[in-house]
C-alpha positions, 0 to 999 in steps of 0.5 A, spaced: 829 366 461 832 368 455 835 375 455 832 380 450 835 385 447 834 391 443 837 387 437 833 382 433 835 378 427 833 383 422 836 389 426 843 391 423 849 391 428 850 398 426 843 400 430 847 397 436 853 402 435 848 408 434 845 406 441 851 405 445 853 412 441 848 416 445 850 420 451 843 419 454 842 412 458 837 408 455 834 401 458 829 396 456 825 393 462 822 386 461 815 384 462 817 381 469 820 388 471 827 386 470 832 390 466 833 386 459 838 391 456 842 397 456 846 402 453 853 404 455 851 410 458 846 407 462 852 402 464 856 408 466 850 412 470 848 406 474 855 404 475 854 397 473 855 392 466 849 390 462 850 383 465 850 385 472 844 390 470 840 384 467 840 380 474 836 386 477 829 389 477 828 396 476 826 397 483 833 395 485 836 401 481 831 406 483 829 409 490 823 406 494 816 409 491 820 412 485 815 416 480 819 412 475 815 405 477 809 409 476 810 411 469 812 404 467 805 402 469 802 407 466 806 406 459 804 399 459 796 400 461 796 406 456 800 403 450 803 410 449 809 414 451 810 418 458 815 424 460 816 426 467 821 432 469 826 433 474 826 426 478 831 424 483 834 417 482 839 418 487 840 412 492 845 409 497 848 405 492 848 411 487 849 417 491 850 424 489 846 429 484 841 424 480 836 429 477 833 427 471 828 428 466 824 421 464 822 419 457 818 412 458 815 409 451 812 402 449 816 397 445 811 395 440 815 389 438 815 386 445 809 386 449 809 389 456 816 391 454 818 399 455 824 403 454 826 408 458 831 414 456 834 418 462 836 425 461 841 428 466 839 435 469 846 436 471 849 440 465 843 444 464 842 446 471 849 448 471 848 453 465 842 456 468 846 457 475 852 459 471 848 465 468 845 466 475 852 467 478 854 472 472 848 476 474 850 476 481 857 478 480 854 484 475 850 486 481 856 486 486 860 490 481 855 496 481 854 496 488 862 496 489 862 502 484 857 505 488 860 504 495 867 506 493 864 513 491 858 514 496 861 511 502 869 511 502 869 518 502 865 520 508 868 515 512 875 518 510 872 525 513 869 521 519 876 518 521 879 524 520 874 528 525 875 522 530 883 523 530 882 530 531 877 529 537 882 524 540 887 529 541 883 533 546 879 527 549 880 524 556 882 517 556 875 514 557 873 518 550 879 516 547 877 509 547 870 511 543 874 515 538 879 509 537 873 505 536 870 510 531 877 509 527 877 502 527 870 501 525 871 506 519 878 502 517 874 495 517 868 498 513 874 501 508 877 494 508 870 491 506 869 496 500 876 494 498 874 487 497 868 488 494 872 493 489 875 487 486 868 485 483 868 492 479 874 490 475 871 489 468 878 489 465 879 483 460 883 477 464 890 477 462 891 469 460 896 464 458 897 457 458 898 455 465 900 448 468 894 447 473 898 441 477 903 447 479 898 451 481 894 446 485 901 443 488 903 451 490 896 451 493 897 445 497 903 447 500 900 454 502 895 450 506 899 445 509 904 450 512 898 454 515 890 453 516 890 446 513 896 443 517 892 438 521 889 435 514 891 429 510 891 431 502 890 426 497 892 428 490 889 424 483 892 428 477 891 426 470 898 427 468 896 428 460 892 434 461 894 440 456 895 447 459 889 451 462 888 458 458 888 462 464 891 467 469 895 464 474 895 468 480 887 468 479 887 461 479 891 460 485 886 465 489 880 460 486 883 454 489 886 457 495 879 459 497 876 453 495 881 449 499 881 454 505 873 453 505 874 445 505 879 446 511 874 450 515 868 445 514 872 440 516 874 444 523 881 444 527 878 438 531 877 433 526 882 427 527 880 424 520 880 430 516 881 429 508 881 434 502 882 430 495 884 434 489 883 431 483 884 433 475 881 430 469 879 430 462 871 431 461 869 432 454 862 434 452 861 441 456 860 447 452 859 454 454 859 461 451 865 466 453 863 472 456 863 478 451 863 473 445 858 469 441 863 463 440 862 457 444 868 454 447 869 447 450 870 446 457 874 439 458 878 440 464 875 438 470 878 440 477 875 438 484 876 439 491 873 434 495 872 434 503 869 430 508 866 435 512 859 436 515 857 439 508 853 445 506 846 446 509 841 444 504 838 451 504 844 455 502 846 450 496 842 454 491 845 461 493 852 458 495 855 463 490 851 469 491 854 475 495 854 475 502 852 468 503 856 465 508 856 459 514 861 463 518 860 467 524 865 472 522 865 471 514 863 476 509 860 472 504 864 474 498 869 469 498 865 464 493 862 470 490 869 472 488 871 465 486 865 464 481 866 471 478 873 469 476 871 462 473 866 466 469 871 471 467 875 465 464 869 462 461 868 456 466 863 453 470 864 452 478 859 447 481 858 444 488 855 438 490 854 436 498 852 431 502 855 429 509 862 427 509 862 428 501 862 435 499 865 437 492 867 443 488 867 442 481 871 447 476 870 446 469 875 450 464 877 451 457 884 449 455 890 452 451 891 449 444 897 453 442 900 458 437 896 463 441 889 460 439 886 461 446 881 456 448 878 450 444 872 453 440 866 448 439 
């Protein structure tokens, strides 16, 4: 069978260039259900070249019983375009976050051929969740300010009274007064941790070598809580500096690596944490307190092969007081989200068993005090 493509004898080559310039995956399906052609974005989405895709039918590339197959049949029967939103196209061959909006249309010049355009939901959903993370951080900020005033002062009085009682108490009663003091101290420490959220001062930023930060975090981890875990680094040495606060970045990535190590567990014999950096242009976001938009081309990932995040926790992972640890406060990832948000960046998590990724997107420094890259 002759391969059919988007071009015809009367179609200029520029049309092919325009199609390949589109950031959205576009494929054409022939009358027999096989892939007839695809653009570059589709090759990247399905992780296969056009010659390889042409050897497969659409059914080979999507999950069993996918709504996309039904949409293609509807378009052929009706001769009109059909859309469907938030369809999962993940398969064992292409795992991960594959939620897309589908746009399927007939091709009048080719009977029974249809064109499918996929619009990935990942970035749009990241933006939505980014606003949610900021709202959660603001809620914790207000709560922290209230707790500092309404709880710490009374606790100080309770602790002082317990110490006075301890002086005249019997040995048995002294155990109870010591318990009161210890619990009061524990609550004060929790409130102190939450007060970090109420710090609304502008973040002091400068050009930071992210690889120096990641190496420092790795050394800290290997000398303590992650000494039993193998580390794999894949860095892009050509990355420009990050426009950030170094100490806060250390706090962010140390927290993420510690979470990865705790997920793997001390008894794991093949525990592995991967730390990667890469340049990924194309994501833009508004900075807090600014009407301008900045580019977030710097991507840093922490991957682990632990059991993964429970599915029911994924939508709330960066909310305060959400944790899977029996003794955890649930403030670690909420603080990470706040720091990244204060820097105008994005943090996201994708999780499957033995494959959990925390992905951070950050602005870069352009030099001459210019700050992050405008968009």
